[in-house]
MDAnalysis code that builds the backbone (N, CA, C; Angstrom):
import MDAnalysis as mda
import numpy as np

u = mda.Universe.empty(342, n_residues=114, atom_resindex=np.repeat(np.arange(114), 3), trajectory=True)
u.add_TopologyAttr("name", ["N", "CA", "C"] * 114)
u.add_TopologyAttr("resid", np.arange(1, 115))
u.add_TopologyAttr("resname", ["MET", "THR", "ASP", "ALA", "ARG", "LEU", "PRO", "ALA", "HIS", "VAL", "GLU", "ALA", "GLY", "GLY", "LEU", "ILE", "ARG", "ALA", "VAL", "GLN", "ALA", "GLU", "GLY", "GLY", "PHE", "GLY", "MET", "VAL", "ILE", "ALA", "LYS", "GLY", "GLU", "ARG", "ASP", "ALA", "GLY", "THR", "LEU", "LEU", "VAL", "ILE", "CYS", "CYS", "GLU", "ASN", "GLY", "THR", "ASN", "ALA", "ARG", "LEU", "TYR", "ASP", "ARG", "MET", "PRO", "GLN", "LEU", "ASP", "GLY", "SER", "ARG", "LYS", "TRP", "THR", "LEU", "SER", "LYS", "SER", "GLN", "ASP", "PRO", "GLU", "ASN", "PRO", "HIS", "GLU", "PHE", "SER", "GLU", "TYR", "CYS", "ASP", "ARG", "ARG", "LYS", "ARG", "GLN", "ASP", "PRO", "ASP", "ILE", "TRP", "ILE", "VAL", "GLU", "LEU", "ASP", "ILE", "ALA", "ASN", "ALA", "GLU", "ARG", "PHE", "ILE", "GLY", "ASN", "GLN", "GLY", "THR", "THR", "GLY"])
u.atoms.positions = np.array([
    [-14.914, -18.097, -14.738],
    [-13.584, -17.545, -14.548],
    [-13.319, -17.413, -13.045],
    [-12.169, -17.882, -12.577],
    [-11.855, -17.808, -11.167],
    [-11.049, -16.562, -10.861],
    [-11.204, -16.081, -9.628],
    [-10.459, -14.914, -9.173],
    [-9.072, -15.382, -8.756],
    [-8.041, -14.877, -9.396],
    [-6.667, -15.320, -9.148],
    [-5.966, -14.472, -8.090],
    [-6.717, -13.702, -7.327],
    [-6.112, -12.857, -6.302],
    [-5.449, -13.691, -5.216],
    [-4.301, -13.229, -4.790],
    [-3.649, -13.840, -3.636],
    [-4.412, -13.451, -2.381],
    [-4.436, -14.315, -1.377],
    [-5.010, -13.901, -0.097],
    [-4.245, -12.679, 0.422],
    [-4.947, -11.767, 1.055],
    [-4.355, -10.498, 1.490],
    [-3.138, -10.711, 2.387],
    [-3.228, -11.657, 3.319],
    [-2.100, -11.859, 4.237],
    [-0.859, -12.376, 3.512],
    [-1.042, -13.154, 2.462],
    [0.087, -13.678, 1.688],
    [0.737, -12.547, 0.896],
    [-0.083, -11.719, 0.246],
    [0.464, -10.615, -0.532],
    [1.181, -9.607, 0.365],
    [0.575, -9.278, 1.501],
    [1.196, -8.330, 2.436],
    [2.546, -8.863, 2.917],
    [2.575, -10.124, 3.314],
    [3.823, -10.726, 3.780],
    [4.889, -10.767, 2.701],
    [4.480, -11.059, 1.475],
    [5.428, -11.099, 0.354],
    [6.035, -9.741, 0.063],
    [5.216, -8.697, 0.098],
    [5.730, -7.345, -0.128],
    [6.749, -6.975, 0.949],
    [6.420, -7.252, 2.184],
    [7.317, -6.910, 3.295],
    [8.638, -7.668, 3.168],
    [8.581, -8.969, 2.885],
    [9.810, -9.753, 2.738],
    [10.658, -9.260, 1.564],
    [10.015, -8.895, 0.459],
    [10.764, -8.403, -0.704],
    [11.492, -7.104, -0.381],
    [10.823, -6.205, 0.319],
    [11.447, -4.923, 0.692],
    [12.596, -5.161, 1.671],
    [12.383, -6.028, 2.642],
    [13.436, -6.309, 3.620],
    [14.640, -6.979, 2.961],
    [14.415, -7.810, 1.961],
    [15.508, -8.462, 1.249],
    [16.379, -7.461, 0.505],
    [15.789, -6.312, 0.171],
    [16.526, -5.247, -0.533],
    [17.095, -4.210, 0.436],
    [17.004, -4.477, 1.750],
    [17.575, -3.570, 2.738],
    [16.622, -2.514, 3.263],
    [15.354, -2.590, 2.891],
    [14.353, -1.631, 3.357],
    [13.602, -2.159, 4.565],
    [12.556, -1.455, 4.912],
    [11.745, -1.803, 6.065],
    [10.294, -1.873, 5.624],
    [9.616, -2.924, 6.032],
    [8.198, -3.057, 5.726],
    [7.444, -3.499, 6.958],
    [6.230, -3.008, 7.104],
    [5.420, -3.433, 8.248],
    [3.941, -3.304, 7.943],
    [3.162, -4.099, 8.660],
    [1.709, -4.024, 8.558],
    [1.243, -2.940, 9.518],
    [0.560, -1.933, 8.996],
    [0.013, -0.836, 9.798],
    [-1.369, -1.225, 10.323],
    [-2.141, -1.902, 9.464],
    [-3.490, -2.342, 9.841],
    [-3.734, -3.706, 9.209],
    [-4.233, -4.634, 10.013],
    [-4.544, -5.987, 9.551],
    [-6.034, -6.086, 9.314],
    [-6.386, -6.471, 8.101],
    [-7.793, -6.622, 7.770],
    [-8.186, -8.082, 7.669],
    [-9.150, -8.359, 6.825],
    [-9.630, -9.729, 6.620],
    [-8.507, -10.551, 5.994],
    [-8.213, -11.673, 6.590],
    [-7.049, -12.486, 6.247],
    [-6.950, -12.857, 4.768],
    [-8.041, -13.258, 4.176],
    [-7.975, -13.738, 2.800],
    [-8.505, -12.744, 1.771],
    [-9.653, -12.145, 2.040],
    [-10.314, -11.322, 1.022],
    [-10.167, -9.822, 1.269],
    [-9.377, -9.422, 2.260],
    [-9.231, -7.995, 2.549],
    [-8.573, -7.236, 1.409],
    [-8.905, -5.970, 1.310],
    [-8.292, -5.074, 0.330],
    [-6.946, -4.624, 0.862],
    [-5.975, -4.486, -0.027],
    [-4.638, -4.080, 0.375],
    [-4.371, -2.649, -0.086],
    [-3.947, -1.806, 0.863],
    [-3.458, -0.466, 0.561],
    [-1.974, -0.462, 0.883],
    [-1.175, 0.213, 0.070],
    [0.268, 0.233, 0.279],
    [0.738, 1.677, 0.416],
    [1.453, 1.930, 1.515],
    [2.097, 3.230, 1.727],
    [3.547, 3.074, 1.304],
    [3.984, 3.915, 0.373],
    [5.368, 3.925, -0.072],
    [6.030, 5.190, 0.480],
    [7.197, 5.020, 1.096],
    [7.924, 6.173, 1.615],
    [9.413, 5.851, 1.630],
    [10.218, 6.866, 1.947],
    [11.655, 6.676, 2.095],
    [12.096, 7.403, 3.342],
    [12.684, 6.660, 4.266],
    [13.090, 7.196, 5.569],
    [11.917, 7.853, 6.292],
    [10.738, 7.270, 6.144],
    [9.554, 7.751, 6.841],
    [8.973, 9.049, 6.326],
    [9.454, 9.535, 5.194],
    [8.953, 10.808, 4.655],
    [8.394, 10.618, 3.247],
    [7.715, 11.650, 2.773],
    [7.158, 11.664, 1.418],
    [6.262, 10.441, 1.180],
    [5.359, 10.182, 2.106],
    [4.484, 9.009, 2.018],
    [3.464, 9.169, 0.896],
    [3.226, 8.051, 0.197],
    [2.232, 7.973, -0.866],
    [1.407, 6.722, -0.646],
    [0.091, 6.855, -0.740],
    [-0.806, 5.720, -0.529],
    [-1.348, 5.240, -1.868],
    [-1.208, 3.939, -2.102],
    [-1.690, 3.325, -3.339],
    [-2.825, 2.365, -3.039],
    [-3.829, 2.434, -3.907],
    [-5.008, 1.566, -3.900],
    [-4.997, 0.784, -5.202],
    [-5.526, -0.416, -5.193],
    [-5.669, -1.160, -6.446],
    [-7.068, -0.879, -6.971],
    [-7.144, -0.199, -8.098],
    [-8.422, 0.230, -8.651],
    [-8.797, -0.600, -9.875],
    [-10.083, -0.994, -9.972],
    [-10.549, -1.753, -11.148],
    [-10.449, -0.907, -12.420],
    [-10.010, -1.544, -13.483],
    [-9.891, -0.898, -14.782],
    [-10.995, -1.411, -15.710],
    [-11.212, -0.720, -16.807],
    [-12.259, -1.119, -17.751],
    [-12.043, -2.518, -18.318],
    [-10.776, -2.935, -18.441],
    [-10.498, -4.261, -19.004],
    [-10.604, -5.375, -17.962],
    [-11.023, -5.029, -16.736],
    [-11.183, -6.031, -15.684],
    [-9.956, -6.206, -14.805],
    [-8.840, -5.621, -15.216],
    [-7.630, -5.712, -14.391],
    [-7.740, -4.739, -13.209],
    [-6.802, -4.837, -12.299],
    [-6.789, -3.954, -11.127],
    [-5.406, -3.330, -11.040],
    [-5.338, -2.026, -11.242],
    [-4.065, -1.317, -11.333],
    [-3.815, -0.500, -10.062],
    [-2.552, -0.518, -9.574],
    [-2.186, 0.313, -8.429],
    [-2.275, 1.775, -8.834],
    [-3.007, 2.551, -8.062],
    [-3.257, 3.962, -8.363],
    [-2.956, 4.795, -7.132],
    [-2.251, 5.888, -7.323],
    [-1.946, 6.814, -6.227],
    [-3.245, 7.455, -5.759],
    [-3.580, 7.284, -4.472],
    [-4.821, 7.870, -3.965],
    [-4.582, 9.007, -2.978],
    [-3.375, 9.093, -2.405],
    [-3.103, 10.174, -1.448],
    [-1.599, 10.342, -1.313],
    [-1.142, 11.598, -1.319],
    [0.260, 11.927, -1.057],
    [0.336, 12.755, 0.206],
    [1.392, 12.540, 0.970],
    [1.571, 13.284, 2.214],
    [1.965, 14.722, 1.910],
    [1.288, 15.651, 2.570],
    [1.605, 17.067, 2.461],
    [2.664, 17.386, 3.511],
    [3.878, 17.811, 3.096],
    [4.929, 18.079, 4.082],
    [4.540, 19.172, 5.085],
    [3.608, 20.043, 4.699],
    [3.152, 21.108, 5.593],
    [2.151, 20.596, 6.631],
    [1.502, 19.460, 6.337],
    [0.490, 18.920, 7.241],
    [0.559, 17.382, 7.221],
    [1.639, 16.798, 7.787],
    [1.813, 15.344, 7.697],
    [0.737, 14.545, 8.428],
    [0.095, 15.137, 9.433],
    [-0.943, 14.412, 10.177],
    [-2.173, 14.134, 9.326],
    [-2.412, 14.950, 8.314],
    [-3.556, 14.741, 7.433],
    [-3.474, 13.372, 6.745],
    [-2.268, 12.937, 6.389],
    [-2.076, 11.650, 5.737],
    [-2.476, 10.509, 6.680],
    [-2.003, 10.582, 7.924],
    [-2.347, 9.566, 8.929],
    [-3.843, 9.534, 9.186],
    [-4.449, 10.704, 9.261],
    [-5.896, 10.782, 9.483],
    [-6.655, 10.151, 8.324],
    [-6.177, 10.372, 7.109],
    [-6.807, 9.782, 5.930],
    [-6.747, 8.251, 6.014],
    [-5.579, 7.710, 6.372],
    [-5.426, 6.252, 6.494],
    [-6.337, 5.704, 7.593],
    [-6.397, 6.400, 8.708],
    [-7.283, 5.981, 9.803],
    [-8.744, 5.977, 9.370],
    [-9.135, 6.986, 8.613],
    [-10.518, 7.081, 8.130],
    [-10.839, 5.925, 7.181],
    [-9.883, 5.590, 6.296],
    [-10.091, 4.470, 5.370],
    [-10.277, 3.169, 6.142],
    [-9.509, 2.984, 7.203],
    [-9.613, 1.764, 8.010],
    [-10.957, 1.705, 8.732],
    [-11.418, 2.839, 9.230],
    [-12.729, 2.857, 9.894],
    [-13.850, 2.558, 8.902],
    [-13.718, 3.044, 7.665],
    [-14.742, 2.826, 6.643],
    [-14.794, 1.368, 6.187],
    [-13.646, 0.685, 6.233],
    [-13.584, -0.700, 5.774],
    [-12.656, -1.492, 6.694],
    [-13.207, -2.136, 7.721],
    [-12.363, -2.863, 8.667],
    [-11.642, -4.070, 8.053],
    [-11.991, -4.451, 6.817],
    [-11.310, -5.557, 6.145],
    [-10.005, -5.124, 5.474],
    [-9.735, -3.825, 5.432],
    [-8.564, -3.272, 4.747],
    [-7.270, -3.624, 5.466],
    [-6.275, -3.946, 4.670],
    [-4.896, -4.085, 5.139],
    [-4.146, -2.842, 4.700],
    [-3.327, -2.280, 5.572],
    [-2.451, -1.170, 5.194],
    [-1.027, -1.622, 5.485],
    [-0.200, -1.609, 4.449],
    [1.187, -2.048, 4.545],
    [2.087, -0.872, 4.167],
    [3.108, -0.627, 4.981],
    [4.074, 0.437, 4.685],
    [5.359, -0.185, 4.174],
    [5.853, 0.357, 3.061],
    [7.124, -0.062, 2.472],
    [8.052, 1.140, 2.502],
    [9.094, 1.078, 3.315],
    [10.015, 2.200, 3.495],
    [11.355, 1.843, 2.860],
    [11.531, 2.320, 1.620],
    [12.723, 2.022, 0.828],
    [12.716, 2.969, -0.375],
    [13.887, 3.244, -0.941],
    [13.947, 4.086, -2.136],
    [13.127, 3.448, -3.258],
    [12.338, 4.265, -3.945],
    [11.494, 3.825, -5.064],
    [10.656, 2.603, -4.694],
    [9.948, 2.725, -3.593],
    [9.126, 1.611, -3.099],
    [8.075, 1.169, -4.111],
    [7.677, 2.064, -4.987],
    [6.649, 1.726, -5.986],
    [7.049, 0.550, -6.864],
    [8.327, 0.295, -7.014],
    [8.771, -0.834, -7.859],
    [8.262, -2.166, -7.316],
    [7.992, -2.230, -6.016],
    [7.532, -3.479, -5.417],
    [6.057, -3.761, -5.717],
    [5.332, -2.744, -6.165],
    [3.935, -2.966, -6.563],
    [3.773, -2.812, -8.077],
    [4.909, -2.772, -8.783],
    [4.879, -2.742, -10.235],
    [4.707, -1.359, -10.843],
    [4.921, -0.309, -10.043],
    [4.869, 1.057, -10.566],
    [6.284, 1.597, -10.651],
    [6.494, 2.548, -11.533],
    [7.828, 3.091, -11.740],
    [8.256, 4.060, -10.630],
    [7.315, 4.539, -9.864],
    [7.694, 5.492, -8.822],
    [7.293, 6.900, -9.193],
    [7.559, 7.800, -8.270],
    [7.167, 9.178, -8.468],
    [8.400, 10.034, -8.619],
    [8.228, 11.163, -9.236],
    [9.328, 12.113, -9.346],
    [8.925, 13.369, -8.608],
    [9.914, 13.922, -7.908],
    [9.680, 15.177, -7.181],
    [8.731, 14.972, -6.120],
])
């Protein structure tokens, strides 16, 4: 069985272009390994209420986007520190920010409430 994963740089670029086509803003925060790097996605709106998604392996072998960190409005620097720590732990990681209403729709999630 072959791994059907897109190269990280292709997936990151596609997400950014899709968000920009809808009037949002997308950018690469951290560039990892071009082809096999892991992709983390930060979803936010107007730079606030940031949520970090990781693709986590499931029992059926699929990989589902899972919320791994939400920004605390009382301590927004903690979110940035968490992202920096993840990058230091795995230099192959890509971190992409999608700044648009209901950014989760671009990774196939319905979004968050409240």
